[in-house]
N, C-alpha and C positions, 0 to 999 in steps of 0.2 A: 139630644144626640151630641156626643163629644167627638173630638178628633181621634179618639182611640176606638170608637165603636166598630170600625172596620177590621180590627185586629182580634182574631179569635182567642189569642193567648190571654187577653184581658178577662175572658170568662173564667179561666182557671186561676189566674192570678190577678184579681181585680185591683184597679188603681184607686187609691184613696184620694189623690189629687191628680186628675187627668191632665192638668195643665203643665206638669213637670215631666222631665225625662224619666222613663220607666226602665230600670235595669233588672235583667233576669240573669242571675249569676250564682256563683258559689265560690268561696275563698280558696281557689287553686292559684297556681302561678299565672295562668291565663286570666282567670276570673278577676283577680284583684287589680289587674292593669287598669280596667275601666273604672272601678270604684275609686282607685287612687287618683286617676285623671280627673274624675268628676269633683273630687275633694280639692285637688290642687287648683282647678279652674274656677272653683266657687259656683258651680252650676247646681241648681236645685234638682233633686231627683228622689225617686223612691226605689228602694232595693227589694226585690222579690227573690227569696231563696229557691233556686232550682237545683235540686240535688243531682248527683251523677247517676242516680238509679235510672233504670229503663223506664220506670213508672213516670218519671219526670221528663228526662231529656228525649225520650222516644214517644212521648205522649203526642196525640194529634194537636193539642194546644201549643206545645213548644215547637213542634215541627212546622206549624203554620208560620212561625217567625224565622226559624232556622232549620231548613231542610237537612242540614248536616248534623243535627242533633248534638251540638256542642255548645257549652256556655263559653263566654257571655254573649248576650244579645241585648239590644236596646230598642226602645221606641222613643223617638223625639217628636212630641206633638207639635213642635214649632220648628219644623224642618225647612229646607230650601223653599223659597217663595211662599212661606207660610203654610206649607203642606206637611202633614205628618209623614215621618219616614221610619221604617223599621230596618235595623242593620244587625248583621252578625259578622264574625271574624274580629278578634280583638285588635289586630293591627289596623284594620280598616276603620274600626270605631275610634281608635286613638287619633288617626289622621282626621277623621270627620270632626271630632270634638275640637281638635287643635285649630282646624280651619274655621270652624264655627265661631270660636272665641278669639282667635288670633293669638292664643297663648301656647307656650311650650313647643313651638314649631320653628323658632328663629325669626329674626327681623328681616332677613334678605332672602332672595331666591337661592343664593349659595348656602346660607344657613339651613334652609329647608331641605336642600339636596343632601346635605351632610346628615341631618336628623333622619331623613327618610332612609338613607343607606344603612344606618345603624339599626333602625327599626326593622328593616328587611333582614339584616344579619340575625337579629333575634328570631324573627318569624321563620326564616329558612334554614338556619343553622343551629343556633344555641338552644332554642326551645325543643325542636325535634330530637337533637342529639342527647340533651340532658334527660328528656322524657324517656328515651330508649335506655339510657344508662340506668335510670331509676327502675325501669321494668326488669332489666336483666341483672339487677343486683338485689333490690328490695322485694320484688314481687315474683311471680311464677317463673320468670326467665332464669332466675338465679339457681333453680333446681335442675336445669337442663344439663345433661352430661357434656354436650358440645359447648365449650366455653368460648369458641371463636366470636360469636355475636357479642358476648359480654366484653371480651378483650377489645373488639372493634370500637365499641362505644366508650369504653374507658379511655382509649387512645385518642379518640376524636374529642372527647370532653377536655382532656388535657391540652390538646392543641388549641381549642377555642378559648380556653381560659388564658393561655399564654398570649393569644392575640389581644384579648381585652386588657390584660395586665400591661402589656407593652404600650397600648394606645392610651391608657390612663396614667401612665408615668408622667408626672408633672402637671396633670390637669384634674379638676374636680369631677367633671362630667364628660360623657363619652363624645359629645359633639361640641364641646366647649361650654355652652350654657346648659343648664338643666332643661330637659326636654322630654317629650313622650318616648324618645328612644331609651332614656334611663328608666322610665316607668315600665317599659317592656322588658328590659334586660335584668334589672336588679331582682325582681321576684323569682326569676329562674335561678339566679345564683343562691338565693336563700333556700330554694328547694333542695339544695345539696344536703342541708341539715335533715330534712324530712326523709330523704333517700338513704341517709347514713353513709354518704360517699365522700365527705370532705377529705378524709385521710386517703382514700383510694385515689383521688385526683390531685393530691398534693396541694390542697387549698392554701395552707399556710406559707407556701413557697411563692405566693403571688401578693406581695405587700401592697401594691397599688390597688389591686382588686379588693383585698380585705378592707382597706380604708374606705374605698368607694362604697361598699355595701353598708358599712357602719354609718357613713355619712347619709346615705339614702334612708336608712331605717330610723334615723333621728328626726326626720321631718314629721311634724304633727299630722299632715294630710296623709302621709304614708301609713302612719300608725293607725289612723282611723280606717283608711281604705283596706288595709290588710285583713281586717276582721268584718268587712261588709260584703254581703249580708252575713250575720253571725251564723255559725254552723248549727247552733242549738236554738 
């Protein structure tokens, strides 16, 4: 019997090495947060592809780990007090991994407070607003006759980008040193390409933000994490 035996998800997505962190994810802006963090922190892990189809995320196996049927999720066989722990919600996982390793969370209590506030900014504002922007421009929402929802999310996206651009003026990373807050924020900025909304939100009018994303994407751990697990 292994530490993972009590997790039903491992029957559908079996572990090759049950002694390492098991990642259940797909390369979306939320999904790659965790794979990037694992790479940056040098943690051993296995990545299992869980697609966004109902057959995967609404399966009994996946719901046994995340009742909210969203990727990513993890199992750490070496959790607190040596006990295995399963987790969902990308922001919570980032904080857990940062505290587990002591990496990418800052050196002081004040550092951690600043990292956490910007992580929450992504979770509560940037991610949801850019996600809705994507829906109301690229997907079904763009065909609706009533354009007020689309206009609402375009305006809010512009406001949030302006907040970030001002904060990043004169600094490399959002909380001073590179942290899990950057790992949360930058993949959502990159999603503007996928949504085809860079011009819509005036991306090129945010020079500090443009340089920030380029800097982020140059990191080797980011480049690997962005394609883990592979789509095909």
